[in-house]
N, C-alpha and C positions, 0 to 999 in steps of 0.2 A: 611808285614806291609803296611798299606794303608794311604794315607794322610787324615788328619782330619781337621786341621786348623792351621794358623799362627797367634800368638798373640804378638803384639808389646809390648816390656817390657823396663823398666829402668833397665839396668843391675846392678845398684848400689843399687836398692831397691827391686828388684823382689824377690819372694820366689817360689820355686817348692816344692810341697808336695807330697811324695811318700806314698802310702799305700801298705804295704807288703801282701803276699799271705796268711800267716797263723799266729797264735798267736805270735810266736817267730821271725818272719820276721821283720827286722827293718822297722819302719814307722816314718818318721819324715819329717822336712822341711830343704830346702838347699837354699842357695844363689847360683846364677849362678856362675859356676866355681868350687864350693866345691865338692869334690869327695864323691859319694854316697857309703853307706856301701855295701859291697859285700862279699860272702863267702870266707874263706880262703883256702878252700879245697873242694873236691868232697863230702865228707861224710856231711859236713855242708850244702852244696848245696842241698842235698837231704832231710836232716833232718829240715832245717829251711827256705829255699827259695822254689820257684817254680822250681822243679827239671828239668823240660824239657828243659828250655831256660834261657839264661841270656843275657842282653843287653851289649853293649860295655860299657867300664868303664867311659866314659864321657857322657853317656845317662842316664837320669833319667827314672825310670820305675814304674808305679802303676800296680798292678794286679786287673784289673777291675775298678780301681778308682784312679784318680790323680788330683791334683788342681794346678792352677798357678795364683799367685797374681802378676799382671804386675808391681806393685810398686805404682800405683796410682788408683787402683780399676777399675772395679769391679773384683771379684775373679771368675776365670773360672774353673768350676768343669766339668771334663770329665770323664764319667762314662759308664759302660756297659749298653746296652739298655735292658738287661734281667739279672740283677746281680746275681740272685740266680741259674740260669742255665747255664750262659755263662760268663766266667771271662777272657776276652781278655787281653793280654799285651798291655798297653798303654805307649807309650815312648814320651818323650820330650827331644829335642835337642836344644841347644842354638846356634842360627846362626844369626850373624849380628843384634844384639838387638831384635831378635825375638825368641819366644819359638815355635818351630815347633813340632807340635803334630802328631803322626802317631798311628795306632792301628791295631790289628790283626782281629778285627771283629767289629761289629756294635756298636757304642758308641753314646752317647748323650752329648751335650755341653750345660751347663746352666751357667748363670752369677748371682752372688749375691753380695750385698754390705756387708760391715763388714769384719771380720777377716777370715783367712782360716777356723778355727774351726767353725765359725758361718755359713759360706758357706757350709761346709760339713753337718752341722746339718740340713740345709734347704734341701739339697739333700737327707738326710736320711729320713727326714719328708715326702718327695715325695714318697720314697720307701715304707715306711710305709702305706701311703695312697693308693697307687696302689695295694699292696698285702692284704690290709685289715688287718693288723696285730693289735692284741690287746696288751694293755700294758703288760710288763712282770710282772710275779709274784715277789713279794719282796723275797730276798734271806734269808735263815736262816743263823744264825751264826753257825760257825764250829769250831771244834778242829781237827787238822790234825796231823798224825804221822810223816810226811816226813822230815821237816827241823831240826828235832832234832835226829831222829834215822836212816833216809834214808833207805837203804835196810836191814840194820842190825836190824830193828824193830823186837820185839818179842811179843808173846801174853801177857807175864808178863809186858812188857812196857805199852801196852795199858790198862791193868788192873790197873797198879799203877797210871796212870794218870786219869783213870775213878773214882778212889777212891777220887781224889782231884778236880773233875770237878765243885764241888759246888762253887769253888773260882772264877769262870768265868761264865758270862751270855752266855752259849753255848747251842745251840739247838741240833746240830748234832755232834757226835763223828765219824770221818772218818778215817778208816784204810787204809793207803797208800801202795805203793809198798813194797813187802817184805814178805806178807802173803802167796803168792803163790809160788809153786815149781819152775815154769818157766814162761816166757813171752809167753803167749798163753794157758798155762794149768791153767786156772783160778779156776777150781774147785778141784785142787790137792794142798794140803797144803805144805808149806815149813816145815822143820824139827823144826822150832821155834814156830810153831802153831799146837798144838795138837787137838783143838777143835774149829775150825772156826765158825760153826753155833751156838756153845755155847757161844762163845765170843759176837756175835752179840745179842744173847738173853740177856746176861748180860748187854749190852748197852741200849737195849729197856727197860729191867726191871729197870734200874736205872732212868728212866724218860727221856731219850734222844732219838733222832732219830739215826738210824744207817746209817753210809756212807762207801763206798768202792770206791777204785781206780782200774781202769783197763786201759788197752791199746788195745781195742778190735780188731783193725785191724792190730797189729803187731803179728808176729809168730817168736819166737826165734829159731835159728837153733838147739839149744839143747833141744827143747821142744818135749814132746810126740806127739803134733799134727804135728809138722814138720816131724817126723819120720814115723807117721802112715797114714798121709793124704797129701802126697805131691801135689796131684791133687787139694788141697784147696788153692793154692798159685797162685797169679797173676804172669803171665809169660811175659818175653820178647818175641819178635817175633822169636827168634831163639830157643825157648822152655826153656831157663834157667829161674830160679825165679828172679822176680824183687827184687832188694836189696832196702830195706826201710830205710837203715842206719846201723850203728854199735854201739851197746851199750851193757850193762850187759856182756862185754866180749865175744860177739858173734855177728855173722852177723844177721840182722833182715830182715824178708820177710814181704810181704803184703798179708793179708787174702783176697781172692776172695769171697767177701760176696754175689756174684750173683750165686755161685755154691749152689745148693739146700742143699746139706749136710753141707756145711759151714755155710749157713744161719740158718739151724736148730740147729747147734752147739751154734751159738750166741744166738739164742732165748732160748735154753736150759739153758745156763749159766745165762742169765738175769732173767728168770723165776725162776730159783733156788734161786738166790739172793732175788728176790721178796718174796719167801717162808721163807727166813731166816729173814724177817722183815726189809730188807734194802730198803730205800726209798730215799736215796741221792747217786747219782752217779757222780764221776768225771771220765770222759772218756778222755784218754790222748793219745798223739801221733797220733791223728786221721787223720792227713794228709795222712797217709798210705792208707787209704781208697779211696783217690782221685788220686793216682799215676797212670801214664800211663802204659799200658800193656794190655795183652790179658787176657780177662775174660770169664767165662763160657757163660754169656749173652753178646751179642754184643751191649753194651750201652757205653755212654761216662763215663769217670772217674767221673765226677761230679754228673751224674745221679746215678751212683753205690754208690757214697758216701751218697747222700741224701736218697736213698732207705735204705741204711744200718742204717742210723740214725733214720729213721722211724721205721725200724724193732726193733731197741733197745727200742725206745719209747713205742712201742706196748707191749714189753715184761715186761718192768718195770712198766707200768701202768700210766694212765694220771696224778695221783696226785704226782708221784715221781719227784724229782727235779733233773734236768740234767744240769751238768756243763761241757762244752766243753774246751779242752786244746790241744795245738799243732794242732790247728784246722783251716782249710781254713775259712777265715772270711766271704765272701760274700755268699758262698754256704751253710753256716750254718743258715742264716737268717730264722727265723720262726720255727727252729727245736730244739733249746736249750733254757733252762731258763736263764743261765748265760754263760759267755764266758771269758776265760782268754784271755786278750789283750796284753800280754807282755811276754818276756822271764822270766824264774824262777828268783826269788829272790835267794840271797846266803849270807852266813856270811861275804863275802867280797864285796866291793864296785865295783871293777873292775872285769870283766869276764876274764877267762883264755885266755891267748895270745891276749887280746884286741878284741876278737870276740863278737861283741855286741848281737849276737844271743844266746850266752851262759849265764848261770845264772850269775847274778850280779845286783846290784842295779842300775847301770848306764843305761843299756838297759831297765829294768823294768820301770824306770821313763820316759825315752824317749818315750816308746810305750804307757805307760799308759796315758800320757798327749796328745799324738798324736790321740788316739782312744777315747778321752773322749766324742766326739759327739755321739758315738754309744750307750751310756748308756741311758736306759730308752726308747730307740727306738726299737733297734733290740733285746736287752736282758739286763741283769744286767752285768755291767762290773766287772770282777774279776782282780785286780791289782797284785794278789798273796798274800800269807799269811802274817800276822804280824809276825815278828820275833823281839823280844824285850829283850831277855836275854843279859846278859853281854858278851862281846866278839863279838858282831854283829857290824861290822863297820858301822859308821854313823847311828846308830839305831834311833837317834832322827830325822834325815832327812827322813828315811824311814817311820817312824810313821806320819810324817807331810804329806807325799805323800798319804798314805793309808787314812788319814782323809779327804783329798781333793778329791781323785779320787777312793776311795774304794767303790764299790757298794756291792759285796759280801765281808763280813768281816770274816776272819778265823785266828785263832791262831795256830802257829806250833812250839811252845816251849814245853819242858817238864815242867809242871807247877811248880815242885819243883826247877827248875833252874832259875826261874824269881826272880830278885831282887825286891825291893819295887818300884822302877821306872818302871821296866818292867811289874810288876803285875798291877799297877795302870793304866799304859798307855794301856795295852791290855784291861783292863775292860772299859776303856773310848772308845776305838775304837770300841769294840764290841757293846756297848750301844748306840753310837751316831746315830741319825736318818740320814738315807741316803736319799739325794735329789732325786727327780723324774729324773731330768736331770743335768748333769754337764755343759752342754753347752745349754742354753736356745734358 
């Protein structure tokens, strides 16, 4: 870490604003002395934080971006000099009424009047201008199977909701996790889906667009791909596969998208989906594409990640809509149409064991507010789905958050499980006009 600047602060009024690495990484503001959120264990560190390093517990860290409001203005924004290709750790330590800033690579310091969010919006405007980004396309409205059925979804579940879809103003019917046999075996159906191409044909025949969920850079240890193609995995320098986390009751590995055969497999999967009429893609857990390790091609993890996203875009076609999730934020700029900016929502308000990166309304609201400045600039912000059925804790508060910070609007309740309030609220949220920016 190299010295960047010292910023005099009023410790009683100052704010340090961390921006986390990926969708689920906590991003929020702290008063000096308030402990920042950190992973409770190694698995969460890999799955929700920047896996290769963590700061000391009393140091604030932004991954490529951090802001300091000294308490009497102006706000200092410290950011990567090349945010899409280089995401250095930027640390802030509080020492004798000063915010001492250090960074692992070249950064630029700018100052802005107004709030932290307004300052971040001005920085984002400069990135848009420098990169020549065009305004993101408006998002379609979606219905998603996940938060009602999770991995237990069946083909019959999707069909039963498709029959009721005229009750909601939905453009896309998106089949989420559960249709595939294993993580990584995207073209092999689970036992509860007998005709996946036929299901998507029924969706499009109903007048809706077809959507699908994948985790393209994850390979489950139980998958056919892992068994048949171990050379497709990112490796540690001792030759063992890099572990990308643990979920679905198995160890997860990272796909080496620079391997020619692995890249062709990815292309084949998404070209096949395109042939099935699918033109909405939620790609999840994509942090795995930027994990450190040895790859077939000797390029940086961020370059490998960006190249892989471009490969997917080429396969799905320019008109398909691409939603990133579990995604490194800055390296995704210019490559996705919409971006999940928070942890998953859940039927419960608080996450398991108080881990803010885990599913729960608490973390989803915190990140959704923190990353409001990105909406309309880098992409359409996705705060996660509307869940409005009875039994959802604080469903009124979640609906209010989606109304205020929801760019992409999607419902994820079984339609026949919605009571009158839930149905009317879902209709309203799906029909509301979405502002160009949340922070002007």
